Structure formats: C-alpha cells, structure tokens
C-alpha positions in Angstrom: -18.3 -14.1 47.5 -18.6 -17.6 46.2 -15.2 -19.7 44.9 -14.9 -20.0 41.2 -12.6 -21.6 38.8 -11.5 -18.8 36.5 -10.9 -20.0 32.6 -10.3 -18.1 29.6 -13.7 -17.3 28.1 -12.5 -17.6 23.9 -9.6 -18.1 21.8 -7.7 -15.5 21.6 -5.2 -16.8 19.1 -7.5 -15.8 16.1 -7.5 -12.6 17.4 -4.0 -11.8 18.2 -3.3 -12.7 14.4 -5.4 -10.3 13.1 -4.0 -7.8 15.3 -0.8 -8.7 14.2 -1.4 -8.4 10.5 -3.5 -5.0 10.9 0.0 -3.8 12.8 1.9 -4.8 9.8 -0.6 -3.5 7.4 -0.1 0.0 9.4 3.5 -0.2 9.5 3.7 -0.7 5.8 0.9 2.4 5.2 3.8 4.6 6.7 7.1 3.1 6.2 6.2 2.5 2.0 5.9 6.3 1.3 8.8 7.2 3.4 11.1 4.7 1.5 9.2 5.9 -1.9 9.5 9.7 -0.9 13.2 9.1 -0.3 13.9 7.9 -4.1 11.5 10.3 -5.2 13.9 13.6 -4.3 17.4 14.6 -2.9 16.3 15.9 0.5 18.1 18.7 2.5 20.3 17.9 5.5 19.4 19.4 9.1 18.5 22.8 9.5 21.6 24.4 11.7 19.1 25.2 14.4 18.6 21.4 15.0 22.4 20.2 14.2 23.2 23.0 17.0 20.4 21.7 19.5 22.2 18.2 18.8 25.3 19.5 19.7 24.2 21.2 22.6 22.7 18.3 23.9 26.0 16.4 23.1 24.5 14.3 20.7 26.4 13.3 17.6 24.3 13.9 14.3 25.7 10.2 13.5 23.6 9.1 16.8 20.1 10.5 15.2 18.1 9.6 12.0 15.6 12.4 10.7 13.1 12.0 7.7 10.7 14.6 7.0 7.9 14.5 4.9 5.3 17.1 3.2 1.9 16.2 3.9 1.3 17.0 0.4 2.6 15.0 -2.2 6.0 15.7 -3.3 9.6 14.3 -2.1 11.4 14.2 1.0 12.3 17.3 2.7 14.9 16.8 4.9 16.9 13.4 5.8 19.5 12.7 7.7 20.5 9.3 8.3 17.4 7.6 6.9 19.0 4.4 5.9 21.3 3.7 8.6 19.9 1.2 11.3 18.7 2.9 14.7 17.0 1.5 17.9 13.2 2.6 17.2 12.0 5.5 19.0 9.2 6.2 21.5 6.7 6.6 18.6 6.9 2.5 17.7 4.5 2.8 20.7 1.6 3.5 17.8 1.8 0.7 16.0 1.3 -1.6 19.5 -1.5 1.0 20.1 -3.4 0.5 17.4 -3.0 -3.1 17.3 -5.1 -2.6 20.9 -7.2 -0.6 20.1 -8.7 -2.9 17.5 -8.3 -5.7 19.6 -9.5 -4.5 22.4 -11.7 -1.0 21.5 -11.1 2.6 23.0 -13.6 1.5 26.1 -11.3 -1.9 27.5 -11.1 -1.8 30.6 -8.6 -4.2 32.4 -10.0 -6.5 35.3 -8.7 -7.6 38.7 -10.9 -10.3 39.9 -10.7 -11.5 43.7 -12.7 -14.7 44.3 -13.0 -16.2 48.4 -12.8 -19.9 48.5 -14.1 -20.2 52.0 -16.9 -18.9 54.2 -16.7 -15.6 56.4 -17.0 -16.0 59.9 -17.4 -12.3 61.6 -14.3 -10.9 59.7 -12.6 -13.7 58.9 -12.1 -15.5 55.8 -11.8 -19.2 56.6 -10.4 -20.1 53.4 -8.1 -18.5 50.2 -8.4 -14.9 48.6 -7.7 -15.4 45.1 -6.7 -12.7 43.1 -6.9 -12.9 39.3 -5.0 -10.1 37.3 -4.8 -9.8 33.4 -2.1 -7.3 33.6 -3.7 -4.0 34.3 -0.9 -1.5 33.9 -2.3 0.7 36.4 -2.6 -1.2 39.0 -0.2 0.7 40.6 0.2 0.8 44.7 -2.5 3.5 44.9 -5.1 1.0 43.2 -3.5 -1.9 45.0 -4.6 -0.3 48.1 -8.4 0.9 47.2 -8.8 -2.9 46.1 -7.5 -3.6 49.5 -9.9 -1.4 50.9 -12.9 -2.6 48.7 -12.1 -6.3 50.3 -12.0 -5.1 53.7 -15.0 -3.3 53.0 -16.7 -6.7 52.7 -16.0 -7.6 56.1 -13.1 -9.2 55.9 -10.3 -8.5 58.5 -8.3 -11.7 58.5 -7.9 -14.3 55.5 -6.9 -17.8 57.7 -5.9 -19.1 54.4 -3.7 -18.1 51.5 -3.3 -15.3 49.3 -3.2 -17.1 45.7 -2.2 -15.2 42.8 -4.3 -16.7 40.0 -2.2 -16.6 36.6 -4.4 -18.2 34.2 -5.0 -15.6 32.2 -1.5 -15.3 31.2 -1.8 -19.1 30.3 -0.9 -20.6 26.5 -3.9 -21.5 25.1 -4.0 -25.0 23.7 -4.4 -25.2 20.1 -4.8 -27.9 17.3 -3.7 -26.6 13.8 -5.9 -29.3 12.4 -9.1 -28.1 14.1 -9.9 -25.5 11.4 -10.8 -28.1 8.9 -12.0 -31.0 11.0 
C-alpha cells in the first residue's frame, strides 16, 4: 500500500448548486399545491378518532399541524393549524434525500480509504497509517472493526508511526467567482 496524497477529484460547487436548485423545485412542487388547495375549499377539522389519539398521547392539538389533500383534483379535506409556524417533521428528510439521489445517484457508495506511508517489515508498519473518510453514515463500530480486520489481514499487526485521520474530503473548495468568464 504505497502512500498517496489525497485531493478532491472534482469541483463540488456546481453540483451542490444544482442539487440545491432541484431541492427547491421539489419543495415548491409540494408546497404550491398545499397553498393553492387551502384557498380553494373550506377544510374539515380533525376526525374525532385522531383528536382522541392526540389527547391520549398528551399532545395538544395546537402542537400539531395537519393538512390532508386528495390525490384527485379538489380542495383540502382536513386542515388543522396549517398556517402556524412549526418545526418540520421528519418527512423533510425527503428533500435532502431527493437532492442526494440526484447528486450522487442511487448506487453511490461512501468510501473510507486507508493508506500506508511507510514500509511493511514483517508485521510492523514502519510509518503512518492514513485513514481518509468521506462521511460514511454506516461506518459504525461494527464496520470499523471490519476495517481493522481487513488491515490486519494485509499483515499489519503493529504501527510504529501514527494513525492519521485525513479530513481533506471536508476542506472548503477554493473558488474564483470570476473564473467562469475568464
């Protein structure tokens, strides 16, 4: 495993801007019909079974907002506190998931690269072991243990240098705003 210098392979700014634009369009696609539908019909209050469930869970109706839209044309069928500011529900993950799928694609795999900067003599690495992560959300303790097992399977039992965490994947990308027109 020869040592290598890790650099960002391409400029992420254009991709991030495109992903942000797509996420905004996605949000607009879902928000606009809600606003339009709210103006079209007089909605019904929450069904009693839902109100009872909120009371049983000790959640005041004022602490929740509900908008139910039919899939066919027509107005809002149920609405409660729709115009009150609230913290977004966990369904807001859909916006970032949509942007990530567009930017990275559905087959994207997070990488955690490991490099040795020295030489291997018997089972001792005479140098540093560099670990370059890229934000893998699944690098939990079990997968970290598997990574250590893979390193050991290469014959490394001892490291005489340091274990270096390379954070270069998270460094800001230098950008010249005048670059686009020379």
